[in-house]
FIVOVO-216791 format. One line per 10 residues: number of its first residue (from 1); for each residue x negated, y, z negated of N, C-alpha, C, CB. Coordinates in steps of 0.05 Angstrom, whole numbers, padded with zeros to 5 digits. Glycine has a CB too. Layout:
<nuvos>
NUM = X:Y:Z:X:Y:Z:X:Y:Z:X:Y:Z  ... $
</nuvos>
This chain:
<nuvos>
1 = -00015:-00027:00001:00014:00000:00001:-00020:00029:-00004:00051:-00005:-00048  -00014:00048:00017:-00027:00064:00009:-00014:00087:00011:-00047:00064:00019  -00034:00109:00003:-00021:00135:-00015:-00029:00153:00006:-00035:00143:-00051  -00006:00177:00011:-00015:00193:00022:-00031:00212:00021:-00003:00197:00027  -00040:00238:00036:-00047:00257:00015:-00040:00273:00006:-00059:00266:00016  -00008:00276:00024:00008:00297:00007:00015:00277:-00024:00043:00309:00027  -00004:00254:-00039:00014:00257:-00054:-00011:00241:-00070:00045:00248:-00047  -00024:00235:-00059:-00050:00231:-00075:-00064:00258:-00107:-00074:00232:-00045  -00063:00278:-00083:-00063:00295:-00104:-00052:00306:-00129:-00062:00307:-00096  -00036:00320:-00127:-00019:00309:-00152:-00015:00286:-00175:-00002:00307:-00144 $
11 = -00024:00267:-00153:-00028:00243:-00174:-00056:00232:-00190:-00020:00221:-00158  -00080:00245:-00171:-00093:00250:-00188:-00098:00268:-00204:-00105:00247:-00183  -00087:00300:-00208:-00091:00320:-00215:-00077:00298:-00247:-00077:00349:-00195  -00050:00282:-00249:-00036:00267:-00271:-00057:00253:-00283:-00012:00249:-00262  -00063:00234:-00268:-00087:00212:-00290:-00101:00223:-00300:-00105:00192:-00281  -00121:00254:-00281:-00151:00256:-00299:-00134:00276:-00327:-00187:00280:-00276  -00105:00273:-00332:-00101:00289:-00350:-00091:00261:-00372:-00079:00315:-00341  -00086:00238:-00375:-00083:00236:-00387:-00099:00209:-00390:-00064:00244:-00388  -00115:00207:-00371:-00146:00194:-00367:-00175:00188:-00402:-00163:00226:-00340  -00169:00218:-00403:-00192:00218:-00418:-00178:00208:-00447:-00210:00249:-00418 $
21 = -00156:00207:-00450:-00136:00201:-00474:-00137:00165:-00476:-00097:00217:-00465  -00148:00156:-00460:-00138:00132:-00461:-00108:00113:-00458:-00146:00132:-00478  -00100:00128:-00457:-00073:00129:-00454:-00059:00106:-00470:-00067:00130:-00426  -00066:00099:-00498:-00067:00073:-00509:-00037:00069:-00521:-00093:00070:-00531  -00027:00081:-00545:-00002:00094:-00553:00021:00091:-00534:-00006:00123:-00557  00005:00113:-00513:00035:00109:-00482:00034:00078:-00481:00024:00125:-00437  00016:00066:-00472:00017:00034:-00470:00041:00016:-00480:-00006:00024:-00484  00031:00023:-00517:00030:00008:-00531:00058:00016:-00544:00005:00008:-00544  00067:00052:-00525:00102:00047:-00535:00118:00041:-00519:00118:00070:-00546  00114:00040:-00491:00129:00033:-00466:00108:00011:-00440:00139:00068:-00452 $
31 = 00097:-00003:-00446:00090:-00010:-00429:00085:-00020:-00401:00091:-00013:-00435  00120:-00021:-00404:00126:-00037:-00370:00135:-00009:-00357:00158:-00068:-00368  00142:00019:-00370:00141:00044:-00354:00113:00047:-00346:00152:00069:-00368  00092:00035:-00363:00056:00054:-00354:00058:00037:-00333:00018:00051:-00375  00066:00013:-00331:00065:00009:-00295:00070:00002:-00278:00057:00006:-00284  00099:00024:-00286:00120:00033:-00252:00117:00063:-00249:00162:00028:-00254  00088:00074:-00272:00086:00098:-00265:00045:00098:-00256:00100:00121:-00295  00051:00082:-00252:00009:00082:-00252:00010:00081:-00216:-00015:00038:-00273  00011:00096:-00201:00019:00106:-00179:-00008:00103:-00171:00034:00132:-00177  -00032:00107:-00180:-00063:00091:-00189:-00079:00065:-00193:-00067:00096:-00207 $
41 = -00053:00045:-00188:-00054:00020:-00198:-00075:00006:-00178:-00026:00008:-00201  -00100:00000:-00192:-00123:-00010:-00179:-00115:-00031:-00150:-00138:-00026:-00204  -00086:-00053:-00159:-00080:-00056:-00141:-00076:-00048:-00118:-00072:-00061:-00145  -00065:-00021:-00120:-00057:-00019:-00107:-00065:-00002:-00087:-00043:-00020:-00115  -00086:00009:-00085:-00095:00037:-00064:-00124:00030:-00067:-00085:00076:-00076  -00142:00043:-00051:-00166:00034:-00067:-00184:00073:-00079:-00192:00007:-00037  -00198:00064:-00098:-00203:00092:-00107:-00235:00091:-00123:-00175:00102:-00130  -00247:00076:-00105:-00275:00067:-00100:-00282:00095:-00086:-00279:00036:-00081  -00274:00109:-00079:-00271:00150:-00069:-00277:00166:-00094:-00233:00165:-00058  -00264:00147:-00119:-00266:00159:-00149:-00297:00165:-00158:-00254:00136:-00171 $
51 = -00300:00181:-00176:-00320:00177:-00197:-00320:00156:-00211:-00319:00194:-00214  -00342:00133:-00211:-00352:00119:-00230:-00324:00118:-00265:-00388:00137:-00233  -00332:00137:-00289:-00318:00146:-00305:-00276:00143:-00293:-00335:00176:-00309  -00273:00154:-00264:-00240:00161:-00272:-00244:00132:-00255:-00217:00195:-00258  -00251:00113:-00235:-00248:00080:-00233:-00242:00067:-00254:-00271:00066:-00226  -00268:00063:-00279:-00264:00052:-00309:-00251:00061:-00325:-00282:00052:-00323  -00237:00089:-00334:-00208:00092:-00350:-00193:00065:-00329:-00189:00133:-00348  -00184:00086:-00303:-00165:00071:-00290:-00162:00043:-00297:-00170:00073:-00265  -00186:00026:-00294:-00178:00001:-00288:-00171:-00010:-00326:-00206:-00018:-00267  -00175:00004:-00340:-00183:00007:-00368:-00150:00005:-00366:-00205:00036:-00383 $
61 = -00129:00025:-00376:-00105:00029:-00373:-00097:00014:-00355:-00100:00052:-00370  -00097:-00002:-00324:-00075:-00013:-00322:-00080:-00047:-00331:-00065:-00007:-00293  -00109:-00045:-00334:-00113:-00079:-00351:-00104:-00084:-00373:-00139:-00088:-00357  -00102:-00058:-00397:-00088:-00065:-00411:-00059:-00055:-00422:-00103:-00066:-00424  -00048:-00052:-00407:-00011:-00044:-00389:-00012:-00076:-00386:-00005:-00019:-00346  -00030:-00085:-00367:-00012:-00113:-00365:-00011:-00134:-00387:-00020:-00129:-00340  -00044:-00131:-00396:-00051:-00149:-00424:-00024:-00141:-00448:-00087:-00137:-00440  -00009:-00117:-00451:00014:-00112:-00471:00036:-00123:-00454:00019:-00080:-00480  00046:-00120:-00447:00057:-00134:-00423:00066:-00177:-00414:00031:-00121:-00403  00039:-00182:-00420:00043:-00209:-00424:00036:-00215:-00393:00074:-00219:-00438 $
71 = 00026:-00204:-00381:00014:-00213:-00359:-00010:-00202:-00358:00028:-00208:-00337  -00023:-00233:-00368:-00051:-00250:-00373:-00055:-00246:-00343:-00052:-00287:-00386  -00057:-00260:-00335:-00064:-00268:-00289:-00063:-00247:-00287:-00039:-00287:-00259  -00047:-00221:-00281:-00048:-00199:-00269:-00084:-00185:-00282:-00017:-00180:-00277  -00087:-00180:-00309:-00101:-00177:-00317:-00123:-00195:-00311:-00094:-00174:-00335  -00124:-00215:-00306:-00148:-00227:-00301:-00158:-00232:-00261:-00144:-00256:-00320  -00142:-00226:-00250:-00147:-00217:-00231:-00153:-00194:-00221:-00137:-00221:-00223  -00151:-00177:-00229:-00160:-00141:-00226:-00183:-00140:-00245:-00133:-00115:-00237  -00186:-00161:-00271:-00221:-00161:-00278:-00234:-00171:-00253:-00233:-00182:-00305  -00223:-00192:-00249:-00245:-00208:-00227:-00244:-00187:-00195:-00229:-00249:-00218 $
81 = -00219:-00172:-00188:-00220:-00157:-00156:-00246:-00143:-00170:-00188:-00131:-00142  -00252:-00118:-00196:-00261:-00097:-00191:-00289:-00112:-00217:-00238:-00066:-00196  -00304:-00132:-00213:-00322:-00148:-00218:-00323:-00142:-00255:-00349:-00141:-00198  -00304:-00138:-00266:-00322:-00145:-00287:-00305:-00181:-00302:-00323:-00112:-00312  -00328:-00192:-00293:-00323:-00211:-00283:-00334:-00225:-00325:-00343:-00218:-00248  -00346:-00214:-00331:-00333:-00240:-00363:-00310:-00224:-00384:-00369:-00250:-00394  -00302:-00202:-00377:-00269:-00212:-00389:-00253:-00220:-00363:-00248:-00182:-00406  -00256:-00228:-00339:-00245:-00255:-00327:-00249:-00270:-00328:-00242:-00261:-00311  -00268:-00283:-00343:-00279:-00310:-00362:-00268:-00313:-00369:-00294:-00316:-00378  -00259:-00302:-00396:-00247:-00297:-00412:-00217:-00311:-00404:-00250:-00268:-00417 $
91 = -00211:-00300:-00385:-00170:-00290:-00374:-00166:-00309:-00373:-00156:-00274:-00345  -00187:-00329:-00358:-00194:-00354:-00346:-00175:-00377:-00363:-00230:-00359:-00349  -00212:-00372:-00378:-00206:-00391:-00409:-00174:-00394:-00414:-00220:-00373:-00441  -00168:-00360:-00428:-00136:-00365:-00441:-00117:-00390:-00425:-00117:-00331:-00436  -00120:-00391:-00388:-00100:-00393:-00383:-00112:-00438:-00364:-00087:-00357:-00362  -00133:-00436:-00387:-00145:-00471:-00381:-00156:-00470:-00352:-00115:-00500:-00381  -00156:-00446:-00330:-00170:-00462:-00304:-00196:-00449:-00302:-00153:-00459:-00272  -00218:-00468:-00324:-00240:-00469:-00331:-00257:-00473:-00307:-00241:-00484:-00349  -00252:-00486:-00284:-00272:-00478:-00256:-00270:-00448:-00249:-00263:-00496:-00226  -00251:-00437:-00250:-00253:-00400:-00244:-00263:-00386:-00262:-00227:-00384:-00242 $
101 = -00276:-00396:-00286:-00286:-00380:-00320:-00305:-00400:-00308:-00265:-00381:-00360  -00322:-00417:-00295:-00344:-00426:-00289:-00356:-00394:-00268:-00338:-00460:-00272  -00334:-00400:-00255:-00347:-00378:-00229:-00359:-00343:-00233:-00318:-00373:-00206  -00337:-00342:-00253:-00340:-00315:-00267:-00366:-00301:-00279:-00323:-00316:-00288  -00377:-00334:-00302:-00393:-00323:-00314:-00422:-00336:-00298:-00388:-00328:-00344  -00409:-00358:-00269:-00435:-00347:-00256:-00449:-00331:-00231:-00444:-00363:-00253  -00424:-00300:-00240:-00432:-00288:-00214:-00432:-00271:-00235:-00416:-00286:-00183  -00443:-00263:-00268:-00448:-00247:-00278:-00480:-00243:-00284:-00432:-00249:-00294  -00489:-00214:-00281:-00508:-00204:-00269:-00529:-00186:-00299:-00491:-00184:-00242  -00550:-00180:-00295:-00568:-00207:-00299:-00545:-00223:-00320:-00604:-00201:-00317 $
111 = -00572:-00243:-00318:-00557:-00267:-00336:-00554:-00255:-00369:-00580:-00299:-00335  -00568:-00246:-00376:-00559:-00243:-00402:-00539:-00235:-00415:-00570:-00233:-00410  -00525:-00218:-00397:-00495:-00206:-00390:-00479:-00234:-00391:-00492:-00188:-00354  -00482:-00259:-00380:-00464:-00275:-00396:-00470:-00291:-00407:-00449:-00285:-00388  -00491:-00282:-00430:-00494:-00297:-00453:-00469:-00311:-00468:-00506:-00281:-00469  -00460:-00289:-00480:-00430:-00300:-00500:-00406:-00302:-00485:-00420:-00280:-00525  -00404:-00287:-00450:-00379:-00312:-00443:-00385:-00343:-00441:-00368:-00307:-00414  -00421:-00344:-00437:-00430:-00381:-00425:-00413:-00402:-00453:-00480:-00389:-00428  -00433:-00375:-00484:-00418:-00391:-00509:-00381:-00398:-00507:-00424:-00370:-00538  -00370:-00380:-00511:-00351:-00384:-00507:-00331:-00398:-00483:-00351:-00369:-00513 $
121 = -00347:-00412:-00463:-00341:-00419:-00440:-00339:-00455:-00451:-00366:-00407:-00415  -00372:-00447:-00474:-00379:-00479:-00468:-00368:-00494:-00497:-00420:-00485:-00461  -00356:-00467:-00515:-00334:-00476:-00538:-00315:-00488:-00540:-00324:-00465:-00547  -00308:-00472:-00516:-00278:-00482:-00513:-00278:-00501:-00509:-00261:-00473:-00496  -00292:-00513:-00478:-00301:-00531:-00459:-00304:-00558:-00478:-00329:-00520:-00444  -00307:-00558:-00505:-00320:-00583:-00522:-00356:-00585:-00502:-00294:-00621:-00516  -00363:-00573:-00507:-00397:-00586:-00495:-00411:-00548:-00501:-00398:-00604:-00441  -00411:-00554:-00542:-00428:-00526:-00543:-00463:-00535:-00536:-00425:-00509:-00581  -00480:-00517:-00532:-00509:-00515:-00529:-00524:-00501:-00531:-00515:-00518:-00517  -00511:-00487:-00525:-00533:-00453:-00526:-00514:-00434:-00559:-00524:-00422:-00478 $
131 = -00526:-00423:-00567:-00514:-00412:-00584:-00522:-00379:-00586:-00518:-00427:-00607  -00507:-00370:-00608:-00492:-00339:-00597:-00510:-00324:-00627:-00444:-00337:-00597  -00507:-00301:-00624:-00532:-00287:-00625:-00518:-00278:-00659:-00541:-00259:-00594  -00518:-00256:-00683:-00512:-00252:-00704:-00497:-00220:-00683:-00539:-00255:-00729  -00511:-00209:-00664:-00477:-00190:-00663:-00473:-00198:-00633:-00476:-00146:-00669  -00481:-00226:-00629:-00454:-00234:-00603:-00420:-00235:-00629:-00465:-00284:-00583  -00435:-00251:-00640:-00413:-00253:-00666:-00395:-00234:-00677:-00425:-00257:-00689  -00410:-00213:-00692:-00399:-00188:-00706:-00389:-00176:-00685:-00419:-00170:-00722  -00394:-00167:-00659:-00387:-00144:-00642:-00365:-00168:-00621:-00420:-00124:-00625  -00361:-00201:-00610:-00345:-00203:-00585:-00332:-00223:-00601:-00358:-00209:-00554 $
141 = -00330:-00238:-00628:-00315:-00260:-00626:-00288:-00257:-00644:-00332:-00283:-00632  -00282:-00241:-00667:-00263:-00227:-00664:-00238:-00221:-00645:-00274:-00214:-00665  -00247:-00203:-00623:-00240:-00193:-00607:-00221:-00220:-00586:-00264:-00176:-00598  -00251:-00237:-00578:-00235:-00257:-00572:-00211:-00278:-00566:-00239:-00258:-00576  -00213:-00285:-00590:-00195:-00307:-00624:-00166:-00293:-00607:-00203:-00289:-00680  -00172:-00258:-00614:-00144:-00253:-00623:-00146:-00253:-00591:-00131:-00225:-00645  -00155:-00251:-00557:-00127:-00254:-00541:-00136:-00286:-00542:-00121:-00236:-00506  -00153:-00307:-00548:-00131:-00327:-00537:-00108:-00337:-00563:-00151:-00356:-00524  -00098:-00324:-00580:-00088:-00334:-00608:-00063:-00313:-00591:-00107:-00324:-00647  -00060:-00291:-00580:-00042:-00276:-00552:-00031:-00291:-00540:-00055:-00261:-00531 $
151 = -00052:-00303:-00517:-00042:-00321:-00497:-00041:-00341:-00508:-00054:-00324:-00474  -00032:-00357:-00526:-00022:-00386:-00538:-00058:-00409:-00535:00014:-00401:-00509  -00072:-00396:-00535:-00099:-00415:-00523:-00101:-00423:-00544:-00128:-00405:-00511  -00090:-00442:-00566:-00095:-00447:-00594:-00120:-00474:-00580:-00060:-00457:-00616  -00116:-00499:-00568:-00138:-00511:-00568:-00162:-00490:-00564:-00137:-00532:-00547  -00160:-00473:-00546:-00191:-00455:-00540:-00206:-00444:-00587:-00174:-00407:-00510  -00180:-00437:-00590:-00184:-00433:-00604:-00192:-00462:-00643:-00164:-00415:-00595  -00180:-00476:-00632:-00191:-00506:-00663:-00216:-00505:-00647:-00170:-00552:-00668  -00222:-00508:-00617:-00260:-00510:-00619:-00270:-00487:-00624:-00278:-00517:-00591  -00275:-00467:-00624:-00292:-00437:-00641:-00282:-00448:-00668:-00276:-00396:-00632 $
161 = -00263:-00454:-00675:-00253:-00456:-00709:-00269:-00483:-00719:-00212:-00460:-00713  -00281:-00510:-00703:-00295:-00523:-00724:-00319:-00521:-00716:-00287:-00551:-00730  -00332:-00493:-00702:-00361:-00482:-00702:-00361:-00471:-00728:-00369:-00458:-00678  -00342:-00457:-00742:-00351:-00443:-00761:-00378:-00431:-00778:-00341:-00452:-00772  -00367:-00469:-00783:-00391:-00477:-00809:-00423:-00465:-00791:-00393:-00523:-00818  -00421:-00476:-00779:-00453:-00469:-00760:-00460:-00439:-00753:-00452:-00485:-00726  -00437:-00420:-00752:-00422:-00408:-00741:-00448:-00376:-00763:-00383:-00419:-00747  -00424:-00387:-00789:-00432:-00370:-00811:-00471:-00376:-00820:-00407:-00382:-00840  -00478:-00400:-00802:-00510:-00396:-00808:-00521:-00374:-00805:-00527:-00410:-00795  -00511:-00364:-00774:-00523:-00349:-00765:-00502:-00311:-00766:-00532:-00366:-00736 $
171 = -00481:-00313:-00780:-00471:-00295:-00789:-00452:-00294:-00806:-00467:-00287:-00775  -00477:-00286:-00835:-00446:-00302:-00864:-00425:-00285:-00856:-00452:-00294:-00910  -00408:-00259:-00841:-00383:-00244:-00834:-00371:-00267:-00823:-00385:-00218:-00813  -00375:-00282:-00807:-00345:-00308:-00782:-00331:-00313:-00808:-00358:-00352:-00761  -00330:-00311:-00830:-00308:-00322:-00845:-00288:-00307:-00843:-00313:-00327:-00870  -00305:-00279:-00863:-00286:-00236:-00855:-00271:-00230:-00818:-00328:-00198:-00854  -00286:-00247:-00806:-00267:-00244:-00784:-00259:-00250:-00778:-00266:-00240:-00771  -00266:-00275:-00773:-00237:-00301:-00766:-00215:-00292:-00796:-00253:-00349:-00769  -00217:-00292:-00805:-00204:-00283:-00830:-00168:-00269:-00822:-00228:-00258:-00844  -00184:-00244:-00822:-00169:-00221:-00789:-00148:-00222:-00769:-00187:-00217:-00768 $
181 = -00173:-00251:-00764:-00149:-00251:-00736:-00129:-00261:-00749:-00155:-00270:-00706  -00132:-00278:-00772:-00106:-00300:-00765:-00085:-00277:-00796:-00119:-00353:-00775  -00106:-00262:-00804:-00082:-00246:-00821:-00066:-00230:-00794:-00098:-00220:-00849  -00077:-00217:-00778:-00059:-00188:-00756:-00043:-00219:-00737:-00094:-00155:-00723  -00050:-00248:-00738:-00027:-00250:-00732:-00010:-00269:-00743:-00026:-00251:-00710  -00009:-00261:-00760:00012:-00271:-00791:00011:-00298:-00796:00048:-00265:-00788  -00016:-00318:-00810:-00019:-00343:-00796:-00034:-00335:-00823:-00029:-00352:-00762  -00023:-00328:-00846:-00034:-00310:-00867:-00031:-00336:-00890:-00014:-00276:-00873  -00029:-00362:-00882:-00048:-00390:-00907:-00074:-00398:-00891:-00025:-00429:-00912  -00068:-00385:-00876:-00102:-00395:-00857:-00115:-00376:-00859:-00105:-00400:-00822 $
191 = -00105:-00347:-00864:-00125:-00313:-00869:-00136:-00324:-00901:-00098:-00272:-00871  -00126:-00343:-00918:-00129:-00341:-00952:-00153:-00347:-00945:-00111:-00361:-00976  -00154:-00382:-00937:-00159:-00393:-00935:-00209:-00391:-00927:-00132:-00398:-00921  -00202:-00372:-00897:-00226:-00368:-00897:-00221:-00333:-00907:-00241:-00377:-00867  -00218:-00318:-00914:-00227:-00288:-00934:-00242:-00305:-00965:-00187:-00262:-00947  -00212:-00321:-00971:-00230:-00335:-00997:-00266:-00345:-00984:-00208:-00371:-01009  -00262:-00363:-00981:-00289:-00369:-00962:-00315:-00348:-00958:-00278:-00370:-00933  -00302:-00332:-00946:-00320:-00314:-00934:-00322:-00299:-00964:-00307:-00295:-00906  -00305:-00294:-00992:-00312:-00286:-01006:-00336:-00288:-01016:-00300:-00288:-01014  -00334:-00322:-01024:-00350:-00340:-01029:-00374:-00324:-01027:-00347:-00361:-01013 $
201 = -00373:-00323:-00995:-00410:-00325:-00991:-00432:-00296:-00993:-00416:-00337:-00956  -00411:-00281:-00994:-00415:-00242:-00997:-00399:-00239:-01017:-00404:-00218:-00968  -00401:-00246:-01046:-00386:-00229:-01067:-00385:-00199:-01067:-00396:-00233:-01092  -00409:-00196:-01057:-00424:-00160:-01058:-00420:-00148:-01032:-00462:-00156:-01062  -00395:-00157:-01020:-00383:-00148:-00985:-00354:-00128:-01006:-00367:-00192:-00954  -00358:-00108:-00996:-00324:-00094:-01006:-00315:-00102:-00991:-00313:-00065:-01009  -00319:-00104:-00971:-00294:-00115:-00944:-00273:-00125:-00937:-00295:-00127:-00933  -00286:-00157:-00956:-00273:-00174:-00968:-00255:-00170:-00976:-00281:-00182:-00982  -00259:-00164:-00999:-00240:-00149:-01022:-00211:-00138:-01009:-00257:-00120:-01034  -00229:-00113:-00995:-00210:-00100:-00983:-00194:-00116:-00947:-00228:-00070:-00981 $
211 = -00199:-00129:-00954:-00181:-00146:-00931:-00155:-00173:-00940:-00207:-00164:-00911  -00177:-00172:-00966:-00152:-00192:-00981:-00130:-00174:-00993:-00164:-00212:-01008  -00139:-00158:-00990:-00121:-00143:-01012:-00089:-00140:-00985:-00143:-00101:-01027  -00109:-00122:-00961:-00089:-00133:-00939:-00068:-00150:-00942:-00101:-00147:-00921  -00074:-00184:-00938:-00071:-00202:-00940:-00054:-00197:-00965:-00093:-00216:-00938  -00050:-00198:-00988:-00033:-00199:-01011:-00016:-00167:-01008:-00054:-00205:-01042  -00019:-00158:-00995:00010:-00131:-00991:00024:-00148:-00960:-00007:-00080:-00980  00024:-00163:-00940:00031:-00173:-00919:00049:-00205:-00929:00003:-00174:-00901  00025:-00211:-00964:00040:-00227:-00981:00070:-00218:-00998:00021:-00234:-00997  00071:-00194:-00997:00089:-00189:-01015:00066:-00198:-01052:00121:-00214:-01004 $
221 = 00039:-00184:-01052:00043:-00192:-01082:00019:-00162:-01080:00033:-00234:-01097  00028:-00143:-01089:00031:-00116:-01100:00010:-00106:-01117:00054:-00113:-01115  00002:-00135:-01133:00001:-00126:-01169:-00042:-00148:-01162:00045:-00155:-01206  -00034:-00168:-01145:-00059:-00166:-01131:-00069:-00157:-01110:-00066:-00182:-01128  -00068:-00144:-01101:-00066:-00133:-01081:-00083:-00102:-01100:-00030:-00133:-01066  -00079:-00094:-01108:-00084:-00075:-01133:-00103:-00081:-01143:-00067:-00074:-01154  -00115:-00098:-01154:-00137:-00115:-01166:-00158:-00116:-01142:-00126:-00145:-01176  -00148:-00136:-01121:-00172:-00132:-01109:-00190:-00103:-01092:-00168:-00153:-01092  -00170:-00084:-01091:-00175:-00056:-01086:-00192:-00048:-01112:-00146:-00038:-01082  -00185:-00048:-01134:-00211:-00043:-01147:-00230:-00053:-01155:-00210:-00036:-01161 $
231 = -00220:-00081:-01159:-00262:-00085:-01149:-00278:-00083:-01117:-00272:-00123:-01156  -00258:-00079:-01100:-00278:-00066:-01087:-00296:-00031:-01087:-00266:-00071:-01066  -00274:-00021:-01106:-00293:00009:-01119:-00299:00006:-01132:-00289:00032:-01127  -00311:-00018:-01151:-00333:-00028:-01165:-00347:-00019:-01156:-00339:-00051:-01168  -00351:-00046:-01134:-00382:-00040:-01111:-00380:-00015:-01101:-00384:-00060:-01080  -00361:00000:-01082:-00374:00026:-01070:-00361:00034:-01077:-00380:00035:-01047  -00361:00064:-01096:-00334:00074:-01108:-00334:00091:-01072:-00336:00100:-01147  -00343:00089:-01060:-00336:00107:-01038:-00327:00096:-01013:-00357:00122:-01032  -00319:00072:-01011:-00302:00065:-00997:-00271:00076:-00993:-00303:00043:-01002  -00277:00099:-00973:-00249:00117:-00973:-00223:00099:-00960:-00255:00147:-00951 $
241 = -00216:00078:-00937:-00209:00061:-00938:-00191:00050:-00956:-00224:00054:-00935  -00205:00035:-00985:-00194:00030:-00994:-00193:00042:-01019:-00195:00012:-00990  -00201:00069:-01021:-00195:00091:-01049:-00154:00104:-01021:-00243:00133:-01056  -00156:00100:-01003:-00133:00106:-00990:-00108:00087:-00989:-00140:00111:-00966  -00120:00070:-00992:-00094:00037:-00999:-00087:00049:-01017:-00103:-00001:-01009  -00108:00049:-01036:-00086:00042:-01072:-00091:00066:-01076:-00096:00018:-01106  -00088:00084:-01059:-00068:00109:-01067:-00042:00112:-01067:-00072:00127:-01053  -00031:00105:-01033:-00017:00100:-01014:-00002:00083:-01035:-00030:00091:-00987  -00008:00054:-01065:-00002:00045:-01082:00019:00046:-01099:-00015:00046:-01087  00006:00061:-01111:00015:00081:-01128:00043:00094:-01141:00007:00096:-01118 $
</nuvos>
């Protein structure tokens, strides 16, 4: 589908004004409407002549709108089309299309960019023989698990969970990170087990108490939540999120 010169200019002006804000709240409010209002959807027009920041922002916007509306296939194909092969590999993994995920990983250059994608692929396909770094686990594990849960790739999640003890030797925060995933996903008993494990591993990390407090609030146990928050402040009195949450409970 082409975009005429007469309509392209106001379209660009419209999106130039919106894209810097990344449109997160706009999409979350009405993602279906966001897709309808995407006259510059990268599936529909050629944006290669636009600046790279504009292209990237538009692709971010479109793919987020697809994910918000449950259109994983469309988001994945968009990532593939525009060379976001690592994101595409995770999308294909969540759809159990492992040969296509393998193609995406093989297309990544330089190869160091493919390392985390390789870990996820081999973990989900039960052939893990490469290991992530501390930062891989810190920065990538939580988001990828959230996507797996959202799109019901529960067998992939189960494979990852089988390696948590090993991963925790590489990064002791692993149980906390995965505990947050289960809390946000509403799996409160599983989250409690994981956050307790995290607390056992690092009782001096105030974030462990903070996340347990959040979990207790989800479980309607305000007194236990307050206790966790006070314990967090005993370790770090300047922990602003803890102070704010405790104040809101008074």
